KOLFIKE-139905 format. One record per residue (C-alpha): residue number from 1; x, y, z; residue in three letters. Coordinates in nm, 4 decimals, padded with zeros to 6 digits, m for minus. Layout:
# KOLFIKE-139905
     n         xx         yy         zz   res
   NUM          X          Y          Z   ALA
...
***
This chain:
# KOLFIKE-139905
     n         xx         yy         zz   res
     1    05.8914    12.9649    08.3745   MET
     2    05.6887    12.8968    08.0583   SER
     3    05.4731    13.1754    07.9198   ALA
     4    05.1828    12.9267    07.9270   TYR
     5    05.2281    12.8035    08.2835   GLU
     6    04.8845    12.7898    08.4445   GLY
     7    04.6971    12.8502    08.1170   SER
     8    04.4369    12.5932    08.0201   ARG
     9    04.4069    12.4077    07.6885   ALA
    10    04.1292    12.1776    07.5720   LEU
    11    04.1760    11.9118    07.3060   VAL
    12    03.8556    11.7915    07.1400   ILE
    13    03.9162    11.4365    07.0225   GLY
    14    04.1346    11.1792    07.1925   GLY
    15    04.2819    10.9945    06.8953   SER
    16    04.6496    10.9866    06.7913   ILE
    17    04.6543    11.3488    06.6734   GLY
    18    04.4699    11.4755    06.9786   GLY
    19    04.6937    11.2860    07.2184   LEU
    20    05.0098    11.4089    07.0470   THR
    21    04.8860    11.7679    07.0645   ALA
    22    04.7876    11.7303    07.4294   ALA
    23    05.1257    11.5871    07.5286   LEU
    24    05.3126    11.8686    07.3537   LEU
    25    05.0873    12.1391    07.5010   LEU
    26    05.1384    11.9962    07.8483   ARG
    27    05.5140    12.0112    07.7930   ASP
    28    05.4716    12.3827    07.7143   LEU
    29    05.3139    12.4394    08.0554   GLY
    30    04.9430    12.4248    07.9705   PHE
    31    04.6978    12.2452    08.1950   ASP
    32    04.5464    12.0128    07.9330   VAL
    33    04.2219    11.8161    07.9221   ASP
    34    04.1157    11.5871    07.6377   ILE
    35    03.7466    11.5330    07.5646   TYR
    36    03.6630    11.2275    07.3527   GLU
    37    03.3072    11.1686    07.2348   ARG
    38    03.3145    10.7862    07.2449   THR
    39    03.2233    10.6314    07.5811   PRO
    40    03.5061    10.3746    07.5715   THR
    41    03.8718    10.3700    07.4681   ASP
    42    03.9194    10.4066    07.0945   LEU
    43    03.9669    10.1008    06.8762   ASP
    44    04.1597    10.0922    06.5504   GLY
    45    03.9915    09.7581    06.4669   ARG
    46    04.3360    09.6031    06.4332   GLY
    47    04.4379    09.8056    06.1291   GLY
    48    04.8003    09.8968    06.0711   GLY
    49    04.9753    10.2298    06.0282   ILE
    50    05.3125    10.3231    05.8838   VAL
    51    05.5222    10.5162    06.1342   LEU
    52    05.6728    10.8162    05.9601   GLN
    53    05.9187    11.0506    06.1363   PRO
    54    05.6565    11.2980    06.2600   ASP
    55    05.4477    11.0154    06.4061   THR
    56    05.7416    10.8614    06.5886   LEU
    57    05.8947    11.1882    06.7035   ARG
    58    05.7242    11.1921    07.0455   TRP
    59    05.8720    10.8534    07.1335   PHE
    60    06.2126    10.9436    06.9971   GLN
    61    06.2424    11.2786    07.1770   GLU
    62    06.0123    11.2924    07.4803   ARG
    63    05.8830    10.9508    07.5919   SER
    64    06.0403    10.6887    07.8162   SER
    65    05.8833    10.4256    07.5889   GLN
    66    06.1026    10.3066    07.3034   ARG
    67    05.9741    10.3106    06.9429   PRO
    68    06.0955    09.9559    06.8873   GLU
    69    05.8749    09.8336    07.1726   ASP
    70    05.5565    09.9333    06.9896   VAL
    71    05.6500    09.8677    06.6275   SER
    72    05.8017    09.6293    06.3773   THR
    73    06.0363    09.7108    06.0897   THR
    74    06.0666    09.5993    05.7277   THR
    75    06.3651    09.6340    05.4942   SER
    76    06.2127    09.6335    05.1462   TRP
    77    05.9383    09.7736    04.9247   VAL
    78    05.8405    09.5176    04.6635   GLN
    79    05.5826    09.4400    04.3956   TYR
    80    05.4383    09.0985    04.3090   LEU
    81    05.3095    08.9854    03.9727   ASP
    82    05.0172    08.7488    03.9180   ALA
    83    05.2347    08.4463    03.9907   GLY
    84    05.3951    08.5698    04.3170   ASN
    85    05.7145    08.6670    04.1367   ARG
    86    05.8872    08.9796    04.2719   ILE
    87    05.8976    09.2154    03.9734   ILE
    88    06.0436    09.5188    04.1526   ASP
    89    06.2288    09.5495    04.4829   ARG
    90    06.3941    09.8453    04.6550   GLU
    91    06.5780    09.8575    04.9879   ALA
    92    06.3752    10.0971    05.2047   ARG
    93    06.3306    10.0696    05.5797   THR
    94    05.9874    10.1438    05.7296   TRP
    95    05.8438    10.0945    06.0765   SER
    96    05.4849    09.9820    06.1285   HIS
    97    05.2455    09.9290    06.4150   THR
    98    04.8792    09.8698    06.4813   SER
    99    04.6648    10.1771    06.5350   TRP
   100    04.5524    10.0466    06.8738   GLY
   101    04.9051    09.9779    06.9963   THR
   102    05.0203    10.3280    06.9131   PHE
   103    04.7082    10.4895    07.0617   TYR
   104    04.7541    10.3052    07.3903   ARG
   105    05.1220    10.4000    07.4071   ALA
   106    05.0366    10.7705    07.3714   LEU
   107    04.7503    10.7394    07.6206   LEU
   108    04.9859    10.5740    07.8684   SER
   109    05.2163    10.8764    07.8465   ASP
   110    04.9294    11.1248    07.8832   PHE
   111    04.7493    10.9372    08.1602   GLY
   112    04.3793    10.9071    08.2298   ARG
   113    04.3227    11.1752    08.4926   ASP
   114    04.2541    11.4410    08.2295   HIS
   115    04.1290    11.2119    07.9506   TYR
   116    03.7490    11.2341    07.9501   HIS
   117    03.5416    10.9758    07.7617   LEU
   118    03.1787    11.0135    07.6556   GLY
   119    03.1906    11.3926    07.6203   GLU
   120    03.0613    11.5207    07.2849   PHE
   121    03.1665    11.8792    07.2173   ALA
   122    02.8906    12.0355    07.0084   CYS
   123    02.9914    12.4015    06.9852   GLY
   124    03.2046    12.6862    07.1137   PHE
   125    03.2202    13.0634    07.1451   ASP
   126    03.5235    13.2787    07.2069   GLN
   127    03.6331    13.6292    07.2929   ASP
   128    03.9773    13.7890    07.2994   GLU
   129    04.0783    13.6102    07.6178   ASP
   130    03.9238    13.2629    07.6145   SER
   131    03.7140    12.9966    07.4424   VAL
   132    03.4061    12.8348    07.5971   THR
   133    03.3234    12.4857    07.4702   VAL
   134    02.9745    12.3378    07.5107   ARG
   135    02.9037    11.9653    07.5420   PHE
   136    02.5807    11.7750    07.4830   VAL
   137    02.5960    11.6579    07.8459   SER
   138    02.5407    12.0187    07.9538   GLY
   139    02.9024    12.0615    08.0532   ARG
   140    03.0855    12.3839    07.9624   GLN
   141    03.4608    12.4304    07.9781   GLU
   142    03.6712    12.7438    07.9318   LYS
   143    04.0312    12.7621    07.8127   ALA
   144    04.2929    12.9892    07.6601   ALA
   145    04.3400    12.7482    07.3665   LEU
   146    04.1208    12.4846    07.2027   VAL
   147    04.2534    12.2240    06.9584   VAL
   148    03.9902    12.0461    06.7509   ILE
   149    04.1071    11.6965    06.6599   ALA
   150    03.7763    11.5124    06.6284   ASP
   151    03.8366    11.3423    06.2967   GLY
   152    03.6967    11.3367    05.9460   ILE
   153    03.3370    11.3751    06.0687   THR
   154    03.4272    11.6690    06.2957   SER
   155    03.1262    11.8255    06.4633   ALA
   156    03.3072    12.1540    06.5212   ASN
   157    03.4939    12.2105    06.1934   ARG
   158    03.2072    12.4123    06.0430   ALA
   159    03.2630    12.6917    06.2971   ARG
   160    03.6059    12.7433    06.1449   ILE
   161    03.5298    12.6577    05.7816   ASP
   162    03.1594    12.6044    05.7057   PRO
   163    03.2244    12.5054    05.3431   ASP
   164    03.4143    12.1795    05.4037   VAL
   165    03.2546    11.8760    05.2390   THR
   166    03.3424    11.5083    05.2167   LEU
   167    03.4034    11.4016    04.8573   GLU
   168    03.3920    11.0314    04.7791   TYR
   169    03.6984    10.9034    04.5945   SER
   170    03.5141    10.6346    04.4002   GLY
   171    03.6609    10.3438    04.5954   TYR
   172    03.6780    10.1772    04.9344   ILE
   173    03.9498    09.9913    05.1223   GLY
   174    03.8976    09.6383    05.2470   TRP
   175    04.1143    09.5952    05.5565   ARG
   176    04.2123    09.3113    05.7830   GLY
   177    04.4904    09.1201    05.9556   THR
   178    04.5995    08.7577    05.9777   VAL
   179    04.8350    08.6051    06.2330   ASP
   180    05.1638    08.5514    06.0531   GLU
   181    05.1844    08.2006    06.1999   ALA
   182    04.8590    08.1067    06.0253   ASP
   183    04.9930    08.1826    05.6769   LEU
   184    05.1633    07.9237    05.4612   SER
   185    05.5421    07.9229    05.4869   ALA
   186    05.5720    08.0431    05.1273   GLU
   187    05.3445    08.3429    05.1809   THR
   188    05.4927    08.4346    05.5199   ALA
   189    05.8468    08.4248    05.3819   ASN
   190    05.7525    08.6325    05.0805   LEU
   191    05.5796    08.9082    05.2809   LEU
   192    05.7576    08.9092    05.6173   ASN
   193    06.0290    09.1747    05.5597   ASP
   194    05.8636    09.4108    05.3140   ALA
   195    05.5917    09.6542    05.2268   VAL
   196    05.4412    09.4537    04.9421   THR
   197    05.2177    09.5742    04.6600   TYR
   198    05.0147    09.3725    04.4128   ASN
   199    04.8743    09.5929    04.1376   VAL
   200    04.5896    09.4622    03.9208   VAL
   201    04.3601    09.6460    03.6773   PRO
   202    04.1671    09.9239    03.8571   HIS
   203    04.2882    09.8063    04.1975   SER
   204    04.5853    09.7424    04.4237   GLN
   205    04.6581    09.5877    04.7602   ILE
   206    04.9244    09.6995    05.0078   THR
   207    05.0533    09.4543    05.2722   MET
   208    05.2972    09.4819    05.5637   TYR
   209    05.3536    09.3222    05.9075   PRO
   210    05.2543    09.4830    06.2370   ILE
   211    05.3080    09.3714    06.5985   PRO
   212    05.0306    09.1626    06.7479   SER
   213    04.8443    09.3594    07.0146   GLU
   214    04.8075    09.0378    07.2134   ARG
   215    05.1770    08.9583    07.2034   GLY
   216    05.3645    09.2864    07.2357   LEU
   217    05.7263    09.2227    07.3190   GLY
   218    05.7044    08.8563    07.2156   THR
   219    05.7792    08.9010    06.8470   GLY
   220    05.4326    08.7820    06.7454   GLN
   221    05.3172    08.9642    06.4346   ARG
   222    05.0115    09.0087    06.2171   LEU
   223    05.0108    09.0611    05.8428   MET
   224    04.8041    09.3722    05.7696   ASN
   225    04.6580    09.4847    05.4380   TYR
   226    04.4371    09.7366    05.2651   VAL
   227    04.2829    09.6380    04.9316   TRP
   228    04.1348    09.9231    04.7268   TYR
   229    03.8282    09.8387    04.5168   ARG
   230    03.6067    10.0668    04.3123   ASN
   231    03.2428    10.1010    04.4196   VAL
   232    03.0092    10.3506    04.2468   PRO
   233    02.8671    10.6270    04.4617   GLU
   234    02.4950    10.6060    04.5270   GLY
   235    02.2628    10.3165    04.6171   PRO
   236    02.5304    10.0490    04.5592   GLU
   237    02.7708    10.2119    04.8056   LEU
   238    02.4929    10.2929    05.0543   ASP
   239    02.3789    09.9299    05.0575   GLU
   240    02.7342    09.8040    05.1055   MET
   241    02.7859    10.0393    05.4014   LEU
   242    02.4718    09.9200    05.5802   THR
   243    02.5829    09.6927    05.8613   ASN
   244    02.4290    09.3698    05.9862   LYS
   245    02.2033    09.5613    06.2263   GLN
   246    02.0715    09.7762    05.9420   GLY
   247    02.2574    10.0921    06.0428   PHE
   248    02.4235    10.2905    05.7621   PRO
   249    02.7929    10.3707    05.7885   GLY
   250    02.9678    10.6814    05.6650   LYS
   251    03.3419    10.6233    05.6993   VAL
   252    03.3653    10.2530    05.7864   SER
   253    03.1887    09.9252    05.8581   VAL
   254    03.3469    09.7500    06.1554   HIS
   255    03.4764    09.3912    06.1804   PRO
   256    03.1947    09.1355    06.2107   ASN
   257    02.9480    09.3993    06.0886   GLN
   258    03.0003    09.3784    05.7107   VAL
   259    02.7154    09.1871    05.5472   GLN
   260    02.8204    08.8288    05.4720   ASP
   261    02.7387    08.8523    05.1011   ARG
   262    02.9924    09.1309    05.0562   TYR
   263    03.2600    08.9418    05.2475   VAL
   264    03.1912    08.6316    05.0356   ASP
   265    03.2170    08.8303    04.7108   GLU
   266    03.5371    08.9979    04.8275   MET
   267    03.7007    08.6637    04.9052   ARG
   268    03.5977    08.5178    04.5701   GLN
   269    03.7332    08.8251    04.3901   ALA
   270    04.0627    08.8024    04.5807   ALA
   271    04.1129    08.4409    04.4753   ALA
   272    04.0381    08.5376    04.1148   ARG
   273    04.2274    08.8673    04.0835   LEU
   274    04.5179    08.8839    04.3256   LEU
   275    04.8591    08.7208    04.3409   ALA
   276    04.8432    08.3924    04.5378   PRO
   277    05.0152    08.5404    04.8465   ALA
   278    04.7802    08.8383    04.8545   ALA
   279    04.4794    08.6170    04.7894   ALA
   280    04.5779    08.3864    05.0748   GLU
   281    04.6069    08.6817    05.3109   LEU
   282    04.2685    08.8248    05.2166   VAL
   283    04.0776    08.4967    05.2122   THR
   284    04.2270    08.3957    05.5488   SER
   285    04.0973    08.7083    05.7242   THR
   286    03.8356    08.6134    05.9806   GLU
   287    03.6694    08.9539    06.0145   SER
   288    03.7543    09.1968    05.7334   PRO
   289    03.6201    09.5504    05.7537   PHE
   290    03.5573    09.8392    05.5180   ILE
   291    03.7118    10.1851    05.5216   GLN
   292    03.5590    10.4402    05.2854   VAL
   293    03.8139    10.6574    05.1064   VAL
   294    03.7070    11.0210    05.1302   TRP
   295    03.8729    11.3507    05.0424   ASP
   296    03.8226    11.6631    05.2506   SER
   297    04.0249    11.9720    05.3281   ARG
   298    03.9484    12.2837    05.5275   ALA
   299    04.0577    12.6138    05.3749   SER
   300    04.1022    12.7511    05.7289   LYS
   301    04.2689    12.5820    06.0254   MET
   302    04.2668    12.8624    06.2812   ALA
   303    04.0138    13.1059    06.4210   LYS
   304    04.1200    13.3210    06.7118   GLY
   305    04.2220    13.0787    06.9858   ARG
   306    04.0921    12.7633    06.8145   VAL
   307    04.3072    12.5354    06.5962   ALA
   308    04.1927    12.2546    06.3653   LEU
   309    04.4319    11.9601    06.3171   ILE
   310    04.4579    11.6106    06.1719   GLY
   311    04.1725    11.4503    05.9784   ASP
   312    03.9374    11.7225    06.1008   ALA
   313    04.1413    11.9649    05.8882   ALA
   314    04.2402    11.7354    05.6020   CYS
   315    04.1463    11.3758    05.5324   ALA
   316    04.3904    11.2392    05.2763   ALA
   317    04.3697    10.9049    05.0987   ARG
   318    04.5960    10.6447    05.2622   PRO
   319    04.8299    10.5901    04.9646   HIS
   320    05.1116    10.8025    05.1126   ALA
   321    05.0601    10.6452    05.4575   ALA
   322    05.0584    10.9998    05.5916   ALA
   323    04.7325    11.0414    05.7857   GLY
   324    04.8735    11.0006    06.1356   THR
   325    05.1951    11.1755    06.0300   ALA
   326    04.9964    11.4795    05.9157   LYS
   327    04.8121    11.4964    06.2497   ALA
   328    05.1401    11.4700    06.4400   ALA
   329    05.3058    11.7297    06.2142   ALA
   330    05.0191    11.9721    06.2826   ASP
   331    05.0701    11.9231    06.6566   ALA
   332    05.4488    11.9672    06.6485   TRP
   333    05.4235    12.2786    06.4316   ALA
   334    05.1615    12.4216    06.6674   LEU
   335    05.3898    12.3614    06.9651   SER
   336    05.6758    12.5376    06.7882   GLU
   337    05.4553    12.8341    06.6926   ALA
   338    05.3296    12.8703    07.0495   LEU
   339    05.6871    12.8613    07.1793   THR
   340    05.7899    13.1371    06.9390   ALA
   341    05.4860    13.3504    07.0289   ALA
   342    05.5822    13.3556    07.3982   ALA
   343    05.2281    13.3560    07.5340   GLY
   344    05.0287    13.5133    07.2509   ASN
   345    04.7990    13.2260    07.1469   VAL
   346    04.6112    13.4040    06.8687   ALA
   347    04.9358    13.5263    06.7118   GLU
   348    05.0812    13.1749    06.7268   ALA
   349    04.7814    13.0246    06.5478   LEU
   350    04.7860    13.2959    06.2837   GLU
   351    05.1498    13.2230    06.2039   LYS
   352    05.1041    12.8442    06.2265   TRP
   353    04.8124    12.8192    05.9839   GLU
   354    04.9647    12.9009    05.6394   PRO
   355    05.2343    12.6337    05.6421   SER
   356    04.9912    12.3646    05.7611   GLN
   357    04.7388    12.4605    05.4929   LEU
   358    05.0131    12.4327    05.2323   GLU
   359    05.1156    12.0931    05.3693   LEU
   360    04.7586    11.9613    05.3530   SER
   361    04.7076    12.0995    05.0022   SER
   362    05.0229    11.9347    04.8710   ASN
   363    04.9456    11.6038    05.0428   LEU
   364    04.5881    11.5888    04.9181   LEU
   365    04.6870    11.6671    04.5600   ALA
   366    04.9517    11.3959    04.5662   ARG
   367    04.7349    11.1177    04.7107   VAL
   368    04.4484    11.2043    04.4752   LYS
   369    04.6889    11.1589    04.1845   ALA
   370    04.8100    10.8289    04.3305   MET
   371    04.4540    10.7035    04.3652   GLY
   372    04.3655    10.8017    04.0101   GLU
   373    04.6650    10.6060    03.8814   ARG
   374    04.5759    10.2994    04.0878   SER
   375    04.2021    10.2825    04.0454   GLN
   376    04.1096    10.4500    03.7201   PHE
   377    04.3923    10.5082    03.4702   THR
   378    04.5940    10.1919    03.5462   ASN
   379    04.9219    10.3873    03.5464   THR
   380    05.0486    10.2826    03.8906   TRP
   381    05.3851    10.1472    03.7807   THR
   382    05.6002    09.9245    04.0047   PRO
   383    05.9087    10.1120    04.1241   GLY
   384    05.7785    10.4590    04.0348   ASP
   385    05.9332    10.6929    04.2935   LYS
   386    05.6310    10.9267    04.2773   ASP
   387    05.4285    10.6480    04.4403   LEU
   388    05.6387    10.6170    04.7556   ARG
   389    05.5167    10.6744    05.1079   PHE
   390    05.5885    11.0111    05.2656   GLY
   391    05.4151    11.3140    05.4167   LEU
   392    05.6292    11.5757    05.2467   TYR
   393    05.6921    11.4027    04.9153   GLY
   394    05.8170    11.0742    04.7735   PRO
   395    06.0665    10.9048    04.9995   GLY
   396    06.1072    11.1867    05.2516   ARG
***
């Protein structure tokens, strides 16, 4: 019998990191409930993610679902010059999926009976034996362990580290997808089996295919991209992040909500600045959206019986494609620490914290350096191994 059999755990935040943590805690014997603040299922707005080993590990080791059923694979990493010529190419296999596809696969494994939507956790108190979480609905829940996984704008992070701030990187990411069948044959053939970069002065775009959420299992694919563009902090950024209804955004502006003038300018700039294949992809996007690139990192990830994981603990720029991998790695390491502690939750969290803080520190330093090279110093060099994907370091 597990040392945690019959103990209760609460996960605050029902995204990929929260679901991974909840699944692993349930496997340890905890009775687990997830509380997600949004009133409906989460939506990744069609954006893609790179599936690194920590992200895929649940499906490889514990799930009846197969990784290949929810992902697509590419064989190369390549760079294009201004004329669509491949100027650097390396054989490297990566798997990719859409955020929404992966979220739904995890949610299918967890089930909906203990997945609670529309519950905003606004605070907690704890003693030696338990944690009590308060919700704006008036609900209160008590558990032996609480995992906070409520994202970059975490409402509960300050109770663990009150000094965390969001620091703007100096640039945003334009994101979108296009059905592969809608691209010209030349562009589709050039991009279809690779992670493709096009680096231009003070900017770069990353492109790769993902499975279509509408055609899972049929081989239908979308071409996904993120194009990084510098935008000064202040009134210019604030105006750009104001959506069509006049509401200001903080971390993103959703599809169909970006003001038309910004979409028009972005398309014109793509045609002027990017390689023809990249320009075709961007200008063909029906509903592009904006993701703001922030840096943040908590200096503490544990307090008593409460753990902080994923973007709530460290939001790292996307250049290493390690955001979801970091959240999953936090969850797997927590599971291993709890197993070793044989029932002592506070001891497990105390031993778990240092290695995860070191991981987040190393990751954040690396992606900051990558962003500086791409956006400001123009030293992002095709083929440079320091610029590879990876949570733990280049190529790992």
